Wavefront OBJ file of the C-alpha trace (Angstrom):
o trace
v 0.675 0.105 -0.064
v 2.823 2.241 0.794
v 4.012 1.866 -2.510
v 1.490 2.132 -3.943
v 0.505 5.780 -2.587
v 4.471 6.412 -4.212
v 3.883 5.539 -7.128
v -0.054 7.001 -7.545
v 1.569 10.785 -6.420
v 4.043 10.246 -8.607
v 1.804 9.276 -11.364
v -0.436 12.402 -10.280
v 1.627 15.025 -10.185
v 4.552 14.301 -12.658
v 2.441 14.706 -15.881
v 0.248 17.714 -14.653
v 2.799 19.711 -13.648
v 4.458 18.926 -16.688
v 1.436 19.734 -18.604
v 0.887 23.112 -16.705
v 4.634 23.647 -17.027
v 3.917 23.525 -20.987
v 0.935 25.640 -21.026
v 2.702 28.160 -18.893
v 5.457 28.848 -21.139
v 3.002 29.250 -23.990
v 1.596 31.895 -22.057
v 4.738 33.565 -21.195
v 6.088 33.546 -25.004
v 3.089 35.270 -26.203
v 3.551 37.280 -23.480
v 6.414 38.116 -24.762
v 5.575 38.684 -27.793
v 2.575 41.075 -27.543
v 5.448 43.481 -25.622
v 7.355 43.735 -27.507
v 5.499 46.195 -29.710
v 5.675 50.176 -28.918
v 4.091 50.782 -25.707
v 3.505 54.955 -24.983
v 1.360 56.938 -22.390
v -1.128 59.271 -23.148
v -1.666 62.830 -21.966
v -4.251 61.955 -19.862
v -1.938 59.022 -18.391
v -3.981 56.253 -20.341
v -1.696 53.094 -22.039
v -1.365 53.256 -25.589
v 0.631 50.075 -26.676
v 0.937 48.552 -30.717
v -0.543 44.695 -30.688
v 1.409 42.988 -33.261
v -0.759 42.496 -36.771
v -1.524 38.948 -36.328
v -3.242 39.010 -32.921
v -5.087 41.613 -33.264
v -7.831 38.895 -35.527
v -7.110 36.675 -32.902
v -9.935 34.044 -32.899
v -8.675 30.741 -31.624
v -11.074 29.673 -29.269
v -8.686 27.775 -26.589
v -6.598 31.251 -25.723
v -7.179 35.095 -25.022
v -5.217 38.180 -24.635
v -6.699 41.825 -22.804
v -4.956 44.879 -22.182
v -6.685 46.899 -19.713
v -5.018 50.645 -18.160
v -3.989 50.779 -14.365
v -6.427 53.601 -14.270
v -9.735 51.845 -12.766
v -8.543 48.458 -14.611
v -12.038 47.066 -13.457
v -14.397 49.558 -15.823
v -15.013 48.858 -18.890
v -14.585 51.200 -20.854
v -10.711 51.382 -19.557
v -9.943 48.309 -21.372
v -7.040 49.076 -24.038
v -7.963 45.933 -26.017
v -9.161 42.407 -25.819
v -8.965 38.813 -28.426
v -11.814 38.710 -30.671
v -12.999 35.905 -28.983
v -13.987 36.828 -26.011
v -17.103 38.512 -27.344
v -19.136 40.008 -24.977
v -17.210 39.148 -21.760
v -16.387 42.001 -18.932
v -14.162 42.406 -16.319
v -10.839 41.034 -16.063
v -9.698 37.445 -16.737
v -7.811 37.702 -13.510
v -9.136 40.463 -11.260
v -6.854 38.841 -8.281
v -4.200 38.789 -10.915
v -3.063 42.502 -10.657
v 0.339 43.438 -8.709
v 4.178 44.483 -9.353
v 5.152 41.083 -10.147
v 3.630 38.726 -13.581
v 1.728 35.960 -11.664
v 0.033 32.863 -12.599
v -3.293 31.591 -11.933
v -6.050 28.992 -12.283
v -9.962 30.699 -12.908
v -13.046 30.050 -12.796
v -15.705 31.994 -15.592
v -19.162 29.837 -15.239
v -18.045 26.491 -16.336
v -14.796 27.370 -18.092
v -11.547 27.065 -16.781
v -8.572 29.317 -17.849
v -4.624 29.545 -16.808
v -3.966 32.736 -16.571
v -0.809 34.776 -16.906
v -1.129 38.867 -15.437
v 1.819 40.868 -16.458
v 2.354 44.366 -14.992
v 3.355 46.956 -17.973
v 5.959 49.889 -16.701
v 6.150 53.092 -18.219
v 8.427 52.830 -21.319
v 9.178 48.882 -19.759
v 10.909 50.108 -17.191
v 10.248 48.236 -14.255
v 11.550 50.971 -12.146
v 8.684 52.811 -13.415
v 5.062 53.043 -12.426
v 2.273 50.149 -13.863
v 0.604 52.082 -16.353
v -1.676 48.754 -17.484
v -1.830 44.788 -17.969
v -1.573 42.296 -19.929
v -3.557 39.196 -19.589
v -2.859 35.708 -21.845
v -5.254 32.919 -20.566
v -5.348 29.363 -22.325
v -8.417 27.380 -21.770
v -7.187 24.357 -18.912
v -10.421 22.116 -19.174
v -8.657 19.626 -20.656
v -5.953 19.700 -18.266
v -9.064 19.725 -15.408
v -10.499 16.594 -17.450
v -7.433 14.710 -17.061
v -7.115 15.644 -13.960
v -10.548 13.947 -13.206
v -10.032 11.184 -15.154
v -6.930 10.352 -13.440
v -8.230 10.528 -9.980
v -10.702 8.175 -10.886
v -7.871 5.643 -12.084
v -6.286 6.100 -8.949
v -8.942 6.073 -6.950
v -10.126 2.800 -8.788
v -6.208 1.700 -8.415
v -6.515 2.136 -4.992
v -9.757 0.011 -4.291
v -8.398 -2.676 -6.033
v -5.152 -2.811 -4.384
v -7.379 -2.531 -0.977
v -8.901 -5.446 -1.920
v -5.604 -7.293 -2.739
v -4.578 -6.443 0.200
v -7.694 -7.674 2.477
v -7.581 -10.957 -0.020
v -4.443 -11.499 0.745
v -4.905 -11.060 4.357
v -7.956 -13.451 4.405
v -6.509 -16.181 2.334
v -2.412 -15.903 3.742
v -3.148 -17.630 6.755
v -5.143 -20.695 4.935
v -2.281 -20.538 1.813
v 0.584 -20.881 4.619
v -1.361 -23.506 7.244
v 0.275 -26.186 5.055
v 3.808 -25.024 5.602
v 2.979 -24.443 9.341
v 1.659 -28.393 9.368
v 4.919 -29.500 7.774
v 6.519 -26.775 10.188
v 5.048 -28.723 12.847
v 5.716 -32.593 12.065
v 8.982 -31.366 11.776
v 9.617 -30.347 15.489
v 7.542 -33.195 16.756
v 9.892 -35.897 14.694
v 12.570 -33.393 16.658
v 10.972 -33.459 20.336
v 10.122 -37.222 19.882
v 12.296 -38.909 17.870
v 9.715 -40.392 15.843
v 10.323 -40.818 11.803
v 7.067 -42.310 11.541
v 5.083 -39.326 11.210
v 4.334 -37.791 8.048
v 2.551 -34.357 6.479
v 0.017 -34.618 4.569
v -1.420 -32.441 1.391
v 0.333 -34.885 -0.857
v -2.464 -35.466 -3.032
v -2.643 -31.270 -4.119
v -1.094 -30.209 -7.475
v 0.346 -27.293 -6.343
v 3.956 -26.291 -4.879
v 2.810 -27.170 -1.151
v 1.786 -30.864 -3.197
v 5.211 -31.516 -4.057
v 6.744 -30.038 -1.032
v 4.872 -31.968 1.342
v 5.623 -35.309 -1.405
v 9.566 -34.562 -0.947
v 9.501 -33.841 2.751
v 7.514 -37.295 3.012
v 10.290 -39.155 0.894
v 13.247 -37.212 2.977
v 11.256 -38.747 6.115
v 11.101 -42.011 4.693
v 14.598 -41.941 3.369
v 15.949 -40.857 7.272
v 13.761 -43.549 8.557
v 14.556 -46.589 6.510
v 18.328 -45.884 7.188
v 17.688 -45.171 10.747
v 16.232 -48.718 11.038
v 19.038 -49.821 9.004
v 21.342 -48.858 11.353
v 20.394 -50.102 13.953
v 19.501 -53.631 12.219
v 22.879 -53.143 11.943
v 23.961 -52.767 15.238
v 22.182 -55.379 16.824
v 23.356 -58.241 14.072
v 27.280 -56.788 14.199
v 26.567 -56.873 18.318
v 24.901 -60.441 18.026
v 27.337 -62.097 15.305
v 30.257 -60.514 17.239
v 29.046 -62.145 20.927
v 28.693 -65.671 19.409
v 32.163 -66.503 18.824
v 33.688 -64.430 21.704
v 31.176 -66.477 23.586
v 32.111 -69.445 22.393
v 36.096 -68.492 22.729
v 35.310 -67.431 26.284
v 33.527 -71.507 26.739
v 36.813 -73.088 25.364
v 38.968 -71.208 27.152
v 37.719 -71.338 30.416
v 37.171 -75.291 29.570
v 41.243 -75.348 28.643
v 41.618 -73.240 32.246
v 39.834 -75.947 34.477
v 41.136 -78.797 33.012
v 44.869 -77.057 33.103
v 46.089 -78.158 29.722
v 45.210 -76.913 25.805
v 42.491 -79.162 24.295
v 43.093 -79.324 20.318
v 39.481 -79.422 20.266
v 38.629 -76.567 21.922
v 41.785 -74.776 20.200
v 40.039 -75.895 16.794
v 36.652 -74.481 17.792
v 38.626 -71.244 18.975
v 40.536 -71.056 15.339
v 37.149 -71.841 14.109
v 35.484 -68.500 15.756
v 38.308 -66.943 15.067
v 38.708 -66.965 11.739
v 34.525 -66.156 11.413
v 34.809 -62.898 13.490
v 37.383 -61.957 11.077
v 35.972 -62.540 7.943
v 32.615 -60.722 9.745
v 34.926 -57.612 10.353
v 36.500 -57.781 6.800
v 33.041 -58.074 5.149
v 32.096 -54.826 7.273
v 35.124 -53.432 6.818
v 34.669 -54.369 3.378
v 31.136 -52.176 2.558
v 31.971 -49.585 5.103
v 34.864 -47.978 2.714
v 32.504 -49.074 -0.263
v 29.816 -46.784 1.051
v 32.685 -44.099 2.159
v 33.461 -44.562 -1.642
v 36.950 -45.213 -0.638
v 37.424 -48.714 -1.766
v 39.343 -48.368 -5.301
v 38.204 -50.473 -8.159
v 41.191 -51.896 -10.712
v 39.846 -51.494 -14.395
v 41.089 -53.728 -16.871
v 40.123 -55.381 -19.630
v 39.336 -59.269 -18.438
v 38.045 -62.523 -19.949
v 35.034 -63.108 -17.726
v 34.911 -67.190 -19.243
v 38.583 -67.459 -17.981
v 37.091 -66.344 -14.223
v 34.328 -68.089 -14.533
v 36.117 -71.498 -15.096
v 38.721 -70.125 -12.228
v 35.423 -69.591 -9.555
v 34.083 -73.524 -11.033
v 37.523 -75.426 -9.511
v 37.242 -73.338 -6.437
v 33.687 -74.055 -5.536
v 35.041 -77.901 -6.685
v 37.464 -78.437 -3.940
v 34.224 -77.506 -1.202
v 33.074 -80.302 0.724
v 30.518 -80.876 -0.301
v 27.054 -83.502 -1.774
v 25.836 -81.242 -3.877
v 26.327 -81.291 -7.653
v 27.608 -78.395 -9.630
v 27.320 -77.946 -13.458
v 28.421 -75.307 -15.804
v 25.169 -75.549 -18.442
v 25.867 -73.233 -20.673
v 29.624 -70.930 -21.121
v 30.561 -67.818 -23.775
v 33.171 -66.001 -24.623
v 32.921 -62.684 -22.774
v 35.064 -59.315 -22.323
v 33.995 -56.844 -19.881
v 36.222 -53.882 -18.308
v 35.965 -54.338 -13.645
v 38.656 -55.444 -11.444
v 39.195 -59.080 -11.433
v 39.739 -60.057 -7.420
v 36.537 -57.911 -6.774
v 34.030 -60.239 -9.408
v 35.896 -63.465 -8.684
v 34.460 -62.499 -4.736
v 31.000 -61.695 -6.643
v 30.954 -65.299 -8.173
v 31.539 -66.818 -5.242
v 29.425 -65.342 -2.915
v 27.024 -66.200 -4.537
v 28.088 -69.787 -5.713
v 28.848 -69.944 -2.150
v 25.157 -68.997 -0.925
v 23.600 -71.090 -3.074
v 25.709 -74.521 -2.196
v 24.774 -73.633 1.550
v 21.094 -73.563 1.029
v 20.419 -76.359 -1.127
v 20.834 -79.996 0.665
v 22.228 -83.018 -0.252
v 22.078 -84.584 -3.665
v 20.713 -80.872 -5.235
v 22.398 -79.143 -7.663
v 24.041 -76.053 -8.560
v 24.034 -74.669 -12.208
v 26.152 -71.861 -13.527
v 26.323 -70.115 -16.968
v 27.332 -67.210 -18.447
v 25.774 -65.742 -21.806
v 25.916 -62.709 -23.714
v 23.291 -61.253 -25.308
v 22.896 -57.343 -26.121
v 25.858 -56.172 -25.318
v 25.661 -57.507 -21.402
v 27.293 -60.237 -19.580
v 24.758 -62.368 -17.721
v 25.816 -64.707 -15.272
v 22.944 -67.237 -13.626
v 23.782 -69.177 -10.502
v 20.689 -71.462 -10.715
v 20.062 -73.701 -7.150
v 17.527 -76.437 -6.181
v 17.276 -76.138 -2.874
v 14.756 -74.496 -0.339
v 13.776 -71.422 -2.123
v 13.325 -68.088 -0.606
v 8.932 -66.925 0.730
v 7.919 -63.996 -1.644
v 7.760 -61.627 1.348
v 11.565 -62.443 1.921
v 12.884 -61.569 -1.634
v 12.727 -57.548 -1.595
v 15.229 -58.183 1.691
v 17.494 -60.672 0.244
v 20.512 -57.957 -0.892
v 19.794 -55.832 3.016
v 23.151 -56.773 5.488
v 22.766 -59.211 7.580
v 19.328 -59.849 6.830
v 18.436 -64.003 6.458
v 15.532 -65.688 5.656
v 16.390 -68.530 8.556
v 18.664 -67.739 11.059
v 19.469 -70.297 12.982
v 20.643 -72.183 9.219
v 22.609 -69.433 8.357
v 24.374 -69.079 11.928
v 25.056 -73.207 12.024
v 26.578 -72.788 8.276
v 28.643 -69.809 9.218
v 27.358 -67.649 7.254
v 26.999 -63.696 8.605
v 24.511 -62.428 6.217
v 26.142 -59.709 4.423
v 28.120 -61.981 1.029
v 24.127 -61.161 -0.973
v 25.115 -57.609 -0.196
v 28.928 -57.641 -1.024
v 27.686 -59.106 -4.119
v 24.976 -56.348 -5.061
v 27.687 -53.545 -4.511
v 30.301 -55.182 -6.799
v 27.994 -55.313 -9.621
v 26.750 -51.552 -9.329
v 30.023 -50.568 -8.904
v 30.869 -52.074 -12.366
v 27.674 -50.596 -13.907
v 25.888 -53.641 -13.939
v 22.902 -55.410 -11.579
v 21.693 -58.264 -10.262
v 18.201 -59.769 -9.513
v 16.639 -62.928 -7.972
v 13.909 -64.953 -8.814
v 13.234 -68.005 -6.194
v 10.290 -70.377 -5.577
v 9.200 -72.314 -1.973
v 10.692 -76.015 -2.228
v 11.889 -75.371 -5.815
v 14.989 -73.214 -5.928
v 16.339 -69.816 -6.213
v 17.836 -68.333 -9.502
v 20.439 -64.724 -9.476
v 21.192 -63.109 -12.293
v 24.214 -61.096 -12.766
v 24.026 -58.654 -15.447
v 27.381 -56.843 -16.546
v 28.516 -54.414 -19.184
v 29.892 -56.697 -22.343
v 32.860 -55.389 -24.784
v 32.839 -55.739 -27.950
v 33.373 -59.315 -29.163
v 37.002 -60.879 -29.570
v 38.343 -63.143 -31.891
v 38.716 -66.874 -31.887
v 42.501 -67.862 -30.889
v 41.611 -71.322 -32.137
v 39.639 -72.715 -34.951
v 37.707 -75.621 -32.761
v 37.468 -77.119 -29.655
v 36.134 -80.595 -28.685
v 32.466 -80.755 -28.289
v 30.902 -82.896 -25.236
v 31.017 -83.260 -21.417
v 33.771 -82.089 -19.220
v 33.798 -84.423 -16.324
v 35.743 -83.153 -12.890
v 37.567 -85.813 -11.289
v 35.878 -85.031 -7.815
v 32.474 -87.381 -7.936
v 29.367 -85.043 -7.415
v 30.604 -82.507 -9.258
v 30.671 -82.570 -13.171
v 30.521 -79.470 -15.846
v 28.185 -79.684 -18.994
v 28.863 -77.668 -21.936
v 27.837 -76.195 -24.494
v 30.781 -76.371 -26.832
v 32.787 -73.260 -26.666
v 35.766 -71.805 -28.371
v 39.680 -71.006 -26.755
l 1 2 3 4 5 6 7 8 9 10 11 12 13 14 15 16 17 18 19 20 21 22 23 24 25 26 27 28 29 30 31 32 33 34 35 36 37 38 39 40 41 42 43 44 45 46 47 48 49 50 51 52 53 54 55 56 57 58 59 60 61 62 63 64 65 66 67 68 69 70 71 72 73 74 75 76 77 78 79 80 81 82 83 84 85 86 87 88 89 90 91 92 93 94 95 96 97 98 99 100 101 102 103 104 105 106 107 108 109 110 111 112 113 114 115 116 117 118 119 120 121 122 123 124 125 126 127 128 129 130 131 132 133 134 135 136 137 138 139 140 141 142 143 144 145 146 147 148 149 150 151 152 153 154 155 156 157 158 159 160 161 162 163 164 165 166 167 168 169 170 171 172 173 174 175 176 177 178 179 180 181 182 183 184 185 186 187 188 189 190 191 192 193 194 195 196 197 198 199 200 201 202 203 204 205 206 207 208 209 210 211 212 213 214 215 216 217 218 219 220 221 222 223 224 225 226 227 228 229 230 231 232 233 234 235 236 237 238 239 240 241 242 243 244 245 246 247 248 249 250 251 252 253 254 255 256 257 258 259 260 261 262 263 264 265 266 267 268 269 270 271 272 273 274 275 276 277 278 279 280 281 282 283 284 285 286 287 288 289 290 291 292 293 294 295 296 297 298 299 300 301 302 303 304 305 306 307 308 309 310 311 312 313 314 315 316 317 318 319 320 321 322 323 324 325 326 327 328 329 330 331 332 333 334 335 336 337 338 339 340 341 342 343 344 345 346 347 348 349 350 351 352 353 354 355 356 357 358 359 360 361 362 363 364 365 366 367 368 369 370 371 372 373 374 375 376 377 378 379 380 381 382 383 384 385 386 387 388 389 390 391 392 393 394 395 396 397 398 399 400 401 402 403 404 405 406 407 408 409 410 411 412 413 414 415 416 417 418 419 420 421 422 423 424 425 426 427 428 429 430 431 432 433 434 435 436 437 438 439 440 441 442 443 444 445 446 447 448 449 450 451 452 453 454 455 456 457 458 459 460 461 462 463 464 465 466 467 468 469 470 471 472 473 474 475 476 477
């Protein structure tokens, strides 16, 4: 409102003052032109003045001229000259303007508004001599008055509009900002109660408030998930470390009571120590990965060669599960061989743990549309549908007791997922309870490599250890 008042003041006075200044300049120029003529005083003291010929016949409807004697100037018979457009007008254009200096006045005669300049005429045009007459020039000011009235009306309408806008703003602002107040209240409640489960309403709105509410709720959900993950991580780490420490302490107490080193106890202590070392190593790897400080070697790698290395290592495990290579292609990727080998070992080891004796684990490597596709399929117990979305979370177990007995920490799949993502790929899982589980890894493949030999023998490759064999499609090496 203050800005509008300042604006209205400038808009009202600036144009009108400029119009009035322009009119005054025109009147001054006209008076100067008239006073350039010869001015004398008669013997009786009356004024004698020579008017330019073009002004004598002045008939314009907007400009008027009147010259009168200083002796009784109000007397009509004392008027020296008046322009024809004054007609039967009697008197002076500006009776209040008679004085010793020129003055401008706004004068109204009936319904006519005039801007009048009154100039005193001195004897011999000498300001030191007495005034012998007055020159009054005027111009119609109706247009000025009309413009002034129009401007006043326009500013009044604008003021009314500004007032209405101010009223609506005061009326609507509380309801408009209430959603923001609700969001602030929820934030304060979360701070005071440490309850990240709270959410703000207004998510159905399509305006900026709705966008803010949805973004705020997404932030709260993200924070809640991170907080719960942190709590579960601390609980799981504490549990995983407490179990081997309890076992070690129990065996140490046993050896102390019997007074000598027991071979079985030492073996158990060694196993639990190795398990703790693996757990701490996995945790350190994930922590460095989360911090972005875990370097990855990037070099051209024959994935099929690495695939066979993993197979040979898995074949050395003491298990009654058949490991079968069902398909293999020659594929090259750009990556870290140690990390990719760790990914394959984690998936294969996980499949072996959950597959009963007499079951099978199928490994395959294929290439399609620029992707290297690794599949690890088992005929194990399977994963319930409600657990599938969480199998890659740290320390998550479908069967906690079974996994703990087999030495797992619940970090293998988390590490495998991070390795796949760090190489620009992804890992997927599909499972059916009682049928088995399939993990599929997608990695970006490099261009095809030329064959290093013409052909290779086709057939079935048998391993030297019973229960492990490789069923292979033809490939070139």
